[in-house]
Each structure stands twice: as C-alpha cells, then as structure tokens.
mmCIF file of the N, C-alpha and C atoms, coordinates in Angstrom:
data_MODEL
# 
_entry.id   MODEL 
# 
loop_
_atom_site.group_PDB 
_atom_site.id 
_atom_site.type_symbol 
_atom_site.label_atom_id 
_atom_site.label_alt_id 
_atom_site.label_comp_id 
_atom_site.label_asym_id 
_atom_site.label_entity_id 
_atom_site.label_seq_id 
_atom_site.pdbx_PDB_ins_code 
_atom_site.Cartn_x 
_atom_site.Cartn_y 
_atom_site.Cartn_z 
_atom_site.occupancy 
_atom_site.B_iso_or_equiv 
_atom_site.pdbx_formal_charge 
_atom_site.auth_seq_id 
_atom_site.auth_comp_id 
_atom_site.auth_asym_id 
_atom_site.auth_atom_id 
_atom_site.pdbx_PDB_model_num 
ATOM 1   N N  . MET A 1 1  ? 10.334 -30.224 28.012 1.00 0.00 ? 1  MET A N  1 
ATOM 2   C CA . MET A 1 1  ? 10.642 -30.817 29.294 1.00 0.00 ? 1  MET A CA 1 
ATOM 3   C C  . MET A 1 1  ? 9.335  -31.026 30.055 1.00 0.00 ? 1  MET A C  1 
ATOM 4   N N  . LYS A 1 2  ? 9.375  -31.986 30.933 1.00 0.00 ? 2  LYS A N  1 
ATOM 5   C CA . LYS A 1 2  ? 8.206  -32.349 31.729 1.00 0.00 ? 2  LYS A CA 1 
ATOM 6   C C  . LYS A 1 2  ? 8.567  -32.223 33.204 1.00 0.00 ? 2  LYS A C  1 
ATOM 7   N N  . ALA A 1 3  ? 7.705  -31.544 33.962 1.00 0.00 ? 3  ALA A N  1 
ATOM 8   C CA . ALA A 1 3  ? 7.979  -31.324 35.380 1.00 0.00 ? 3  ALA A CA 1 
ATOM 9   C C  . ALA A 1 3  ? 6.750  -31.658 36.210 1.00 0.00 ? 3  ALA A C  1 
ATOM 10  N N  . ILE A 1 4  ? 6.999  -31.941 37.483 1.00 0.00 ? 4  ILE A N  1 
ATOM 11  C CA . ILE A 1 4  ? 5.922  -32.142 38.444 1.00 0.00 ? 4  ILE A CA 1 
ATOM 12  C C  . ILE A 1 4  ? 6.241  -31.295 39.666 1.00 0.00 ? 4  ILE A C  1 
ATOM 13  N N  . SER A 1 5  ? 5.190  -30.760 40.278 1.00 0.00 ? 5  SER A N  1 
ATOM 14  C CA . SER A 1 5  ? 5.379  -29.929 41.464 1.00 0.00 ? 5  SER A CA 1 
ATOM 15  C C  . SER A 1 5  ? 4.221  -30.131 42.421 1.00 0.00 ? 5  SER A C  1 
ATOM 16  N N  . SER A 1 6  ? 4.437  -29.684 43.637 1.00 0.00 ? 6  SER A N  1 
ATOM 17  C CA . SER A 1 6  ? 3.340  -29.635 44.590 1.00 0.00 ? 6  SER A CA 1 
ATOM 18  C C  . SER A 1 6  ? 2.455  -28.447 44.235 1.00 0.00 ? 6  SER A C  1 
ATOM 19  N N  . MET A 1 7  ? 1.252  -28.449 44.742 1.00 0.00 ? 7  MET A N  1 
ATOM 20  C CA . MET A 1 7  ? 0.324  -27.349 44.473 1.00 0.00 ? 7  MET A CA 1 
ATOM 21  C C  . MET A 1 7  ? 0.830  -26.029 45.055 1.00 0.00 ? 7  MET A C  1 
ATOM 22  N N  . ALA A 1 8  ? 1.625  -26.100 46.098 1.00 0.00 ? 8  ALA A N  1 
ATOM 23  C CA . ALA A 1 8  ? 2.094  -24.889 46.781 1.00 0.00 ? 8  ALA A CA 1 
ATOM 24  C C  . ALA A 1 8  ? 2.885  -23.967 45.863 1.00 0.00 ? 8  ALA A C  1 
ATOM 25  N N  . THR A 1 9  ? 3.558  -24.525 44.867 1.00 0.00 ? 9  THR A N  1 
ATOM 26  C CA . THR A 1 9  ? 4.424  -23.715 44.006 1.00 0.00 ? 9  THR A CA 1 
ATOM 27  C C  . THR A 1 9  ? 3.844  -23.482 42.616 1.00 0.00 ? 9  THR A C  1 
ATOM 28  N N  . ARG A 1 10 ? 2.627  -23.919 42.373 1.00 0.00 ? 10 ARG A N  1 
ATOM 29  C CA . ARG A 1 10 ? 2.081  -23.920 41.015 1.00 0.00 ? 10 ARG A CA 1 
ATOM 30  C C  . ARG A 1 10 ? 2.028  -22.540 40.374 1.00 0.00 ? 10 ARG A C  1 
ATOM 31  N N  . LEU A 1 11 ? 1.607  -21.512 41.101 1.00 0.00 ? 11 LEU A N  1 
ATOM 32  C CA . LEU A 1 11 ? 1.473  -20.185 40.493 1.00 0.00 ? 11 LEU A CA 1 
ATOM 33  C C  . LEU A 1 11 ? 2.829  -19.575 40.180 1.00 0.00 ? 11 LEU A C  1 
ATOM 34  N N  . LEU A 1 12 ? 3.757  -19.699 41.115 1.00 0.00 ? 12 LEU A N  1 
ATOM 35  C CA . LEU A 1 12 ? 5.108  -19.177 40.891 1.00 0.00 ? 12 LEU A CA 1 
ATOM 36  C C  . LEU A 1 12 ? 5.767  -19.885 39.709 1.00 0.00 ? 12 LEU A C  1 
ATOM 37  N N  . LEU A 1 13 ? 5.686  -21.198 39.683 1.00 0.00 ? 13 LEU A N  1 
ATOM 38  C CA . LEU A 1 13 ? 6.315  -21.952 38.600 1.00 0.00 ? 13 LEU A CA 1 
ATOM 39  C C  . LEU A 1 13 ? 5.671  -21.649 37.254 1.00 0.00 ? 13 LEU A C  1 
ATOM 40  N N  . ALA A 1 14 ? 4.362  -21.466 37.229 1.00 0.00 ? 14 ALA A N  1 
ATOM 41  C CA . ALA A 1 14 ? 3.692  -21.126 35.973 1.00 0.00 ? 14 ALA A CA 1 
ATOM 42  C C  . ALA A 1 14 ? 4.224  -19.800 35.437 1.00 0.00 ? 14 ALA A C  1 
ATOM 43  N N  . ASP A 1 15 ? 4.384  -18.815 36.317 1.00 0.00 ? 15 ASP A N  1 
ATOM 44  C CA . ASP A 1 15 ? 4.929  -17.519 35.897 1.00 0.00 ? 15 ASP A CA 1 
ATOM 45  C C  . ASP A 1 15 ? 6.370  -17.650 35.415 1.00 0.00 ? 15 ASP A C  1 
ATOM 46  N N  . LEU A 1 16 ? 7.188  -18.384 36.160 1.00 0.00 ? 16 LEU A N  1 
ATOM 47  C CA . LEU A 1 16 ? 8.595  -18.545 35.786 1.00 0.00 ? 16 LEU A CA 1 
ATOM 48  C C  . LEU A 1 16 ? 8.749  -19.291 34.468 1.00 0.00 ? 16 LEU A C  1 
ATOM 49  N N  . MET A 1 17 ? 7.976  -20.338 34.283 1.00 0.00 ? 17 MET A N  1 
ATOM 50  C CA . MET A 1 17 ? 8.091  -21.122 33.058 1.00 0.00 ? 17 MET A CA 1 
ATOM 51  C C  . MET A 1 17 ? 7.566  -20.347 31.856 1.00 0.00 ? 17 MET A C  1 
ATOM 52  N N  . ALA A 1 18 ? 6.530  -19.533 32.042 1.00 0.00 ? 18 ALA A N  1 
ATOM 53  C CA . ALA A 1 18 ? 6.038  -18.695 30.946 1.00 0.00 ? 18 ALA A CA 1 
ATOM 54  C C  . ALA A 1 18 ? 7.103  -17.680 30.544 1.00 0.00 ? 18 ALA A C  1 
ATOM 55  N N  . ALA A 1 19 ? 7.770  -17.086 31.526 1.00 0.00 ? 19 ALA A N  1 
ATOM 56  C CA . ALA A 1 19 ? 8.840  -16.126 31.233 1.00 0.00 ? 19 ALA A CA 1 
ATOM 57  C C  . ALA A 1 19 ? 10.000 -16.809 30.514 1.00 0.00 ? 19 ALA A C  1 
ATOM 58  N N  . ALA A 1 20 ? 10.345 -18.016 30.938 1.00 0.00 ? 20 ALA A N  1 
ATOM 59  C CA . ALA A 1 20 ? 11.431 -18.757 30.289 1.00 0.00 ? 20 ALA A CA 1 
ATOM 60  C C  . ALA A 1 20 ? 11.061 -19.087 28.846 1.00 0.00 ? 20 ALA A C  1 
ATOM 61  N N  . ASP A 1 21 ? 9.821  -19.491 28.637 1.00 0.00 ? 21 ASP A N  1 
ATOM 62  C CA . ASP A 1 21 ? 9.357  -19.803 27.286 1.00 0.00 ? 21 ASP A CA 1 
ATOM 63  C C  . ASP A 1 21 ? 9.390  -18.547 26.412 1.00 0.00 ? 21 ASP A C  1 
ATOM 64  N N  . ASP A 1 22 ? 8.915  -17.429 26.952 1.00 0.00 ? 22 ASP A N  1 
ATOM 65  C CA . ASP A 1 22 ? 8.929  -16.159 26.212 1.00 0.00 ? 22 ASP A CA 1 
ATOM 66  C C  . ASP A 1 22 ? 10.349 -15.724 25.862 1.00 0.00 ? 22 ASP A C  1 
ATOM 67  N N  . ALA A 1 23 ? 11.310 -16.057 26.715 1.00 0.00 ? 23 ALA A N  1 
ATOM 68  C CA . ALA A 1 23 ? 12.708 -15.678 26.491 1.00 0.00 ? 23 ALA A CA 1 
ATOM 69  C C  . ALA A 1 23 ? 13.424 -16.642 25.546 1.00 0.00 ? 23 ALA A C  1 
ATOM 70  N N  . GLY A 1 24 ? 12.695 -17.643 25.057 1.00 0.00 ? 24 GLY A N  1 
ATOM 71  C CA . GLY A 1 24 ? 13.288 -18.586 24.118 1.00 0.00 ? 24 GLY A CA 1 
ATOM 72  C C  . GLY A 1 24 ? 14.093 -19.689 24.766 1.00 0.00 ? 24 GLY A C  1 
ATOM 73  N N  . LEU A 1 25 ? 13.859 -19.922 26.051 1.00 0.00 ? 25 LEU A N  1 
ATOM 74  C CA . LEU A 1 25 ? 14.612 -20.952 26.768 1.00 0.00 ? 25 LEU A CA 1 
ATOM 75  C C  . LEU A 1 25 ? 13.964 -22.327 26.692 1.00 0.00 ? 25 LEU A C  1 
ATOM 76  N N  . GLY A 1 26 ? 12.857 -22.420 26.010 1.00 0.00 ? 26 GLY A N  1 
ATOM 77  C CA . GLY A 1 26 ? 12.188 -23.707 25.858 1.00 0.00 ? 26 GLY A CA 1 
ATOM 78  C C  . GLY A 1 26 ? 10.955 -23.813 26.724 1.00 0.00 ? 26 GLY A C  1 
ATOM 79  N N  . HIS A 1 27 ? 10.084 -24.722 26.329 1.00 0.00 ? 27 HIS A N  1 
ATOM 80  C CA . HIS A 1 27 ? 8.812  -24.919 27.032 1.00 0.00 ? 27 HIS A CA 1 
ATOM 81  C C  . HIS A 1 27 ? 8.955  -26.036 28.066 1.00 0.00 ? 27 HIS A C  1 
ATOM 82  N N  . VAL A 1 28 ? 8.386  -25.804 29.234 1.00 0.00 ? 28 VAL A N  1 
ATOM 83  C CA . VAL A 1 28 ? 8.333  -26.821 30.279 1.00 0.00 ? 28 VAL A CA 1 
ATOM 84  C C  . VAL A 1 28 ? 6.870  -27.050 30.616 1.00 0.00 ? 28 VAL A C  1 
ATOM 85  N N  . GLU A 1 29 ? 6.432  -28.290 30.484 1.00 0.00 ? 29 GLU A N  1 
ATOM 86  C CA . GLU A 1 29 ? 5.071  -28.663 30.859 1.00 0.00 ? 29 GLU A CA 1 
ATOM 87  C C  . GLU A 1 29 ? 5.090  -29.046 32.334 1.00 0.00 ? 29 GLU A C  1 
ATOM 88  N N  . ILE A 1 30 ? 4.338  -28.300 33.158 1.00 0.00 ? 30 ILE A N  1 
ATOM 89  C CA . ILE A 1 30 ? 4.333  -28.551 34.598 1.00 0.00 ? 30 ILE A CA 1 
ATOM 90  C C  . ILE A 1 30 ? 2.981  -29.111 35.008 1.00 0.00 ? 30 ILE A C  1 
ATOM 91  N N  . GLU A 1 31 ? 3.020  -30.215 35.728 1.00 0.00 ? 31 GLU A N  1 
ATOM 92  C CA . GLU A 1 31 ? 1.819  -30.782 36.329 1.00 0.00 ? 31 GLU A CA 1 
ATOM 93  C C  . GLU A 1 31 ? 1.915  -30.546 37.831 1.00 0.00 ? 31 GLU A C  1 
ATOM 94  N N  . SER A 1 32 ? 0.929  -29.860 38.391 1.00 0.00 ? 32 SER A N  1 
ATOM 95  C CA . SER A 1 32 ? 0.918  -29.587 39.826 1.00 0.00 ? 32 SER A CA 1 
ATOM 96  C C  . SER A 1 32 ? -0.132 -30.461 40.492 1.00 0.00 ? 32 SER A C  1 
ATOM 97  N N  . VAL A 1 33 ? 0.313  -31.221 41.470 1.00 0.00 ? 33 VAL A N  1 
ATOM 98  C CA . VAL A 1 33 ? -0.556 -32.139 42.211 1.00 0.00 ? 33 VAL A CA 1 
ATOM 99  C C  . VAL A 1 33 ? -0.182 -32.039 43.680 1.00 0.00 ? 33 VAL A C  1 
ATOM 100 N N  . GLY A 1 34 ? -0.872 -32.753 44.524 1.00 0.00 ? 34 GLY A N  1 
ATOM 101 C CA . GLY A 1 34 ? -0.495 -32.795 45.929 1.00 0.00 ? 34 GLY A CA 1 
ATOM 102 C C  . GLY A 1 34 ? 0.929  -33.306 46.079 1.00 0.00 ? 34 GLY A C  1 
ATOM 103 N N  . GLY A 1 35 ? 1.649  -32.752 47.041 1.00 0.00 ? 35 GLY A N  1 
ATOM 104 C CA . GLY A 1 35 ? 3.053  -33.113 47.225 1.00 0.00 ? 35 GLY A CA 1 
ATOM 105 C C  . GLY A 1 35 ? 3.277  -34.595 47.468 1.00 0.00 ? 35 GLY A C  1 
ATOM 106 N N  . VAL A 1 36 ? 2.405  -35.213 48.256 1.00 0.00 ? 36 VAL A N  1 
ATOM 107 C CA . VAL A 1 36 ? 2.543  -36.645 48.536 1.00 0.00 ? 36 VAL A CA 1 
ATOM 108 C C  . VAL A 1 36 ? 2.328  -37.446 47.258 1.00 0.00 ? 36 VAL A C  1 
ATOM 109 N N  . ASP A 1 37 ? 1.322  -37.057 46.478 1.00 0.00 ? 37 ASP A N  1 
ATOM 110 C CA . ASP A 1 37 ? 1.064  -37.743 45.207 1.00 0.00 ? 37 ASP A CA 1 
ATOM 111 C C  . ASP A 1 37 ? 2.247  -37.600 44.252 1.00 0.00 ? 37 ASP A C  1 
ATOM 112 N N  . ALA A 1 38 ? 2.815  -36.395 44.186 1.00 0.00 ? 38 ALA A N  1 
ATOM 113 C CA . ALA A 1 38 ? 3.970  -36.169 43.311 1.00 0.00 ? 38 ALA A CA 1 
ATOM 114 C C  . ALA A 1 38 ? 5.142  -37.045 43.732 1.00 0.00 ? 38 ALA A C  1 
ATOM 115 N N  . ALA A 1 39 ? 5.436  -37.066 45.020 1.00 0.00 ? 39 ALA A N  1 
ATOM 116 C CA . ALA A 1 39 ? 6.547  -37.878 45.519 1.00 0.00 ? 39 ALA A CA 1 
ATOM 117 C C  . ALA A 1 39 ? 6.300  -39.358 45.252 1.00 0.00 ? 39 ALA A C  1 
ATOM 118 N N  . ASP A 1 40 ? 5.062  -39.808 45.442 1.00 0.00 ? 40 ASP A N  1 
ATOM 119 C CA . ASP A 1 40 ? 4.730  -41.213 45.187 1.00 0.00 ? 40 ASP A CA 1 
ATOM 120 C C  . ASP A 1 40 ? 4.936  -41.574 43.714 1.00 0.00 ? 40 ASP A C  1 
ATOM 121 N N  . ARG A 1 41 ? 4.567  -40.675 42.825 1.00 0.00 ? 41 ARG A N  1 
ATOM 122 C CA . ARG A 1 41 ? 4.730  -40.948 41.395 1.00 0.00 ? 41 ARG A CA 1 
ATOM 123 C C  . ARG A 1 41 ? 6.196  -41.033 41.005 1.00 0.00 ? 41 ARG A C  1 
ATOM 124 N N  . VAL A 1 42 ? 7.005  -40.136 41.548 1.00 0.00 ? 42 VAL A N  1 
ATOM 125 C CA . VAL A 1 42 ? 8.445  -40.186 41.271 1.00 0.00 ? 42 VAL A CA 1 
ATOM 126 C C  . VAL A 1 42 ? 9.032  -41.473 41.841 1.00 0.00 ? 42 VAL A C  1 
ATOM 127 N N  . ALA A 1 43 ? 8.648  -41.811 43.070 1.00 0.00 ? 43 ALA A N  1 
ATOM 128 C CA . ALA A 1 43 ? 9.157  -43.027 43.710 1.00 0.00 ? 43 ALA A CA 1 
ATOM 129 C C  . ALA A 1 43 ? 8.744  -44.280 42.944 1.00 0.00 ? 43 ALA A C  1 
ATOM 130 N N  . ALA A 1 44 ? 7.585  -44.234 42.292 1.00 0.00 ? 44 ALA A N  1 
ATOM 131 C CA . ALA A 1 44 ? 7.102  -45.383 41.520 1.00 0.00 ? 44 ALA A CA 1 
ATOM 132 C C  . ALA A 1 44 ? 7.794  -45.501 40.165 1.00 0.00 ? 44 ALA A C  1 
ATOM 133 N N  . GLY A 1 45 ? 8.620  -44.509 39.822 1.00 0.00 ? 45 GLY A N  1 
ATOM 134 C CA . GLY A 1 45 ? 9.388  -44.604 38.588 1.00 0.00 ? 45 GLY A CA 1 
ATOM 135 C C  . GLY A 1 45 ? 8.894  -43.753 37.434 1.00 0.00 ? 45 GLY A C  1 
ATOM 136 N N  . GLU A 1 46 ? 7.831  -42.980 37.661 1.00 0.00 ? 46 GLU A N  1 
ATOM 137 C CA . GLU A 1 46 ? 7.378  -42.093 36.586 1.00 0.00 ? 46 GLU A CA 1 
ATOM 138 C C  . GLU A 1 46 ? 8.475  -41.071 36.302 1.00 0.00 ? 46 GLU A C  1 
ATOM 139 N N  . GLU A 1 47 ? 8.746  -40.841 35.044 1.00 0.00 ? 47 GLU A N  1 
ATOM 140 C CA . GLU A 1 47 ? 9.885  -39.997 34.669 1.00 0.00 ? 47 GLU A CA 1 
ATOM 141 C C  . GLU A 1 47 ? 9.487  -38.543 34.478 1.00 0.00 ? 47 GLU A C  1 
ATOM 142 N N  . PHE A 1 48 ? 10.283 -37.661 35.084 1.00 0.00 ? 48 PHE A N  1 
ATOM 143 C CA . PHE A 1 48 ? 10.139 -36.220 34.948 1.00 0.00 ? 48 PHE A CA 1 
ATOM 144 C C  . PHE A 1 48 ? 11.527 -35.633 34.772 1.00 0.00 ? 48 PHE A C  1 
ATOM 145 N N  . ASP A 1 49 ? 11.604 -34.547 34.017 1.00 0.00 ? 49 ASP A N  1 
ATOM 146 C CA . ASP A 1 49 ? 12.875 -33.845 33.863 1.00 0.00 ? 49 ASP A CA 1 
ATOM 147 C C  . ASP A 1 49 ? 13.174 -32.977 35.080 1.00 0.00 ? 49 ASP A C  1 
ATOM 148 N N  . LEU A 1 50 ? 12.125 -32.444 35.689 1.00 0.00 ? 50 LEU A N  1 
ATOM 149 C CA . LEU A 1 50 ? 12.261 -31.577 36.859 1.00 0.00 ? 50 LEU A CA 1 
ATOM 150 C C  . LEU A 1 50 ? 11.226 -31.968 37.901 1.00 0.00 ? 50 LEU A C  1 
ATOM 151 N N  . VAL A 1 51 ? 11.625 -31.913 39.170 1.00 0.00 ? 51 VAL A N  1 
ATOM 152 C CA . VAL A 1 51 ? 10.718 -32.195 40.282 1.00 0.00 ? 51 VAL A CA 1 
ATOM 153 C C  . VAL A 1 51 ? 10.851 -31.057 41.281 1.00 0.00 ? 51 VAL A C  1 
ATOM 154 N N  . PHE A 1 52 ? 9.729  -30.400 41.583 1.00 0.00 ? 52 PHE A N  1 
ATOM 155 C CA . PHE A 1 52 ? 9.704  -29.295 42.539 1.00 0.00 ? 52 PHE A CA 1 
ATOM 156 C C  . PHE A 1 52 ? 8.872  -29.716 43.741 1.00 0.00 ? 52 PHE A C  1 
ATOM 157 N N  . LEU A 1 53 ? 9.559  -30.085 44.823 1.00 0.00 ? 53 LEU A N  1 
ATOM 158 C CA . LEU A 1 53 ? 8.899  -30.512 46.053 1.00 0.00 ? 53 LEU A CA 1 
ATOM 159 C C  . LEU A 1 53 ? 9.642  -29.929 47.244 1.00 0.00 ? 53 LEU A C  1 
ATOM 160 N N  . ALA A 1 54 ? 9.063  -30.097 48.416 1.00 0.00 ? 54 ALA A N  1 
ATOM 161 C CA . ALA A 1 54 ? 9.700  -29.638 49.649 1.00 0.00 ? 54 ALA A CA 1 
ATOM 162 C C  . ALA A 1 54 ? 11.026 -30.364 49.855 1.00 0.00 ? 54 ALA A C  1 
ATOM 163 N N  . ASP A 1 55 ? 11.917 -29.711 50.562 1.00 0.00 ? 55 ASP A N  1 
ATOM 164 C CA . ASP A 1 55 ? 13.266 -30.244 50.796 1.00 0.00 ? 55 ASP A CA 1 
ATOM 165 C C  . ASP A 1 55 ? 13.239 -31.658 51.365 1.00 0.00 ? 55 ASP A C  1 
ATOM 166 N N  . GLY A 1 56 ? 12.394 -31.900 52.342 1.00 0.00 ? 56 GLY A N  1 
ATOM 167 C CA . GLY A 1 56 ? 12.326 -33.221 52.956 1.00 0.00 ? 56 GLY A CA 1 
ATOM 168 C C  . GLY A 1 56 ? 11.883 -34.297 51.981 1.00 0.00 ? 56 GLY A C  1 
ATOM 169 N N  . ALA A 1 57 ? 10.916 -33.971 51.136 1.00 0.00 ? 57 ALA A N  1 
ATOM 170 C CA . ALA A 1 57 ? 10.440 -34.932 50.137 1.00 0.00 ? 57 ALA A CA 1 
ATOM 171 C C  . ALA A 1 57 ? 11.522 -35.229 49.110 1.00 0.00 ? 57 ALA A C  1 
ATOM 172 N N  . LEU A 1 58 ? 12.245 -34.186 48.696 1.00 0.00 ? 58 LEU A N  1 
ATOM 173 C CA . LEU A 1 58 ? 13.347 -34.396 47.746 1.00 0.00 ? 58 LEU A CA 1 
ATOM 174 C C  . LEU A 1 58 ? 14.462 -35.233 48.364 1.00 0.00 ? 58 LEU A C  1 
ATOM 175 N N  . ALA A 1 59 ? 14.772 -34.981 49.640 1.00 0.00 ? 59 ALA A N  1 
ATOM 176 C CA . ALA A 1 59 ? 15.815 -35.751 50.324 1.00 0.00 ? 59 ALA A CA 1 
ATOM 177 C C  . ALA A 1 59 ? 15.424 -37.223 50.419 1.00 0.00 ? 59 ALA A C  1 
ATOM 178 N N  . LYS A 1 60 ? 14.154 -37.478 50.716 1.00 0.00 ? 60 LYS A N  1 
ATOM 179 C CA . LYS A 1 60 ? 13.680 -38.865 50.812 1.00 0.00 ? 60 LYS A CA 1 
ATOM 180 C C  . LYS A 1 60 ? 13.765 -39.564 49.450 1.00 0.00 ? 60 LYS A C  1 
ATOM 181 N N  . LEU A 1 61 ? 13.387 -38.856 48.392 1.00 0.00 ? 61 LEU A N  1 
ATOM 182 C CA . LEU A 1 61 ? 13.492 -39.437 47.050 1.00 0.00 ? 61 LEU A CA 1 
ATOM 183 C C  . LEU A 1 61 ? 14.947 -39.701 46.681 1.00 0.00 ? 61 LEU A C  1 
ATOM 184 N N  . ALA A 1 62 ? 15.825 -38.760 46.994 1.00 0.00 ? 62 ALA A N  1 
ATOM 185 C CA . ALA A 1 62 ? 17.255 -38.933 46.691 1.00 0.00 ? 62 ALA A CA 1 
ATOM 186 C C  . ALA A 1 62 ? 17.832 -40.110 47.462 1.00 0.00 ? 62 ALA A C  1 
ATOM 187 N N  . ALA A 1 63 ? 17.441 -40.250 48.717 1.00 0.00 ? 63 ALA A N  1 
ATOM 188 C CA . ALA A 1 63 ? 17.931 -41.365 49.531 1.00 0.00 ? 63 ALA A CA 1 
ATOM 189 C C  . ALA A 1 63 ? 17.464 -42.704 48.961 1.00 0.00 ? 63 ALA A C  1 
ATOM 190 N N  . GLY A 1 64 ? 16.312 -42.682 48.286 1.00 0.00 ? 64 GLY A N  1 
ATOM 191 C CA . GLY A 1 64 ? 15.790 -43.891 47.660 1.00 0.00 ? 64 GLY A CA 1 
ATOM 192 C C  . GLY A 1 64 ? 16.316 -44.118 46.254 1.00 0.00 ? 64 GLY A C  1 
ATOM 193 N N  . GLY A 1 65 ? 17.236 -43.271 45.816 1.00 0.00 ? 65 GLY A N  1 
ATOM 194 C CA . GLY A 1 65 ? 17.851 -43.454 44.510 1.00 0.00 ? 65 GLY A CA 1 
ATOM 195 C C  . GLY A 1 65 ? 17.100 -42.832 43.346 1.00 0.00 ? 65 GLY A C  1 
ATOM 196 N N  . HIS A 1 66 ? 16.224 -41.894 43.629 1.00 0.00 ? 66 HIS A N  1 
ATOM 197 C CA . HIS A 1 66 ? 15.419 -41.270 42.557 1.00 0.00 ? 66 HIS A CA 1 
ATOM 198 C C  . HIS A 1 66 ? 15.940 -39.909 42.217 1.00 0.00 ? 66 HIS A C  1 
# 
C-alpha cells in the first residue's frame, strides 16, 4: 500500500506501520511531505491508498470528490 501524510504525523505513522508490518499485516510505504503539498498532490489526482492529513484538509478533498 502507498500512503501520504503531513510531516506532523511522520514519526507516529512510521512506528505504527512498522508494528503492522512486523505483525504480518502488510507493508505500507509512507511518504511524508508538507500538508499543503500532500493535499495538492491528492487534489491533482495522484493515487494513494491512504491519506493522513488534518481534518480540514481531508474535508476539503472529500468535498472536491477525492
């Protein structure tokens, strides 16, 4: 799986995804970038299985059909 997140959550997500991988739940590749950049990439149509952003950014993406 491929995920994108804001930098704010990068350490927590890295720990959680490593634990999930160790538990045999599968590997998730996470790219952490600035939140605005992440939202812009999703809005532009770049495909991710998971998106970890602030509530407002997620709501804006959902309202735009993403």
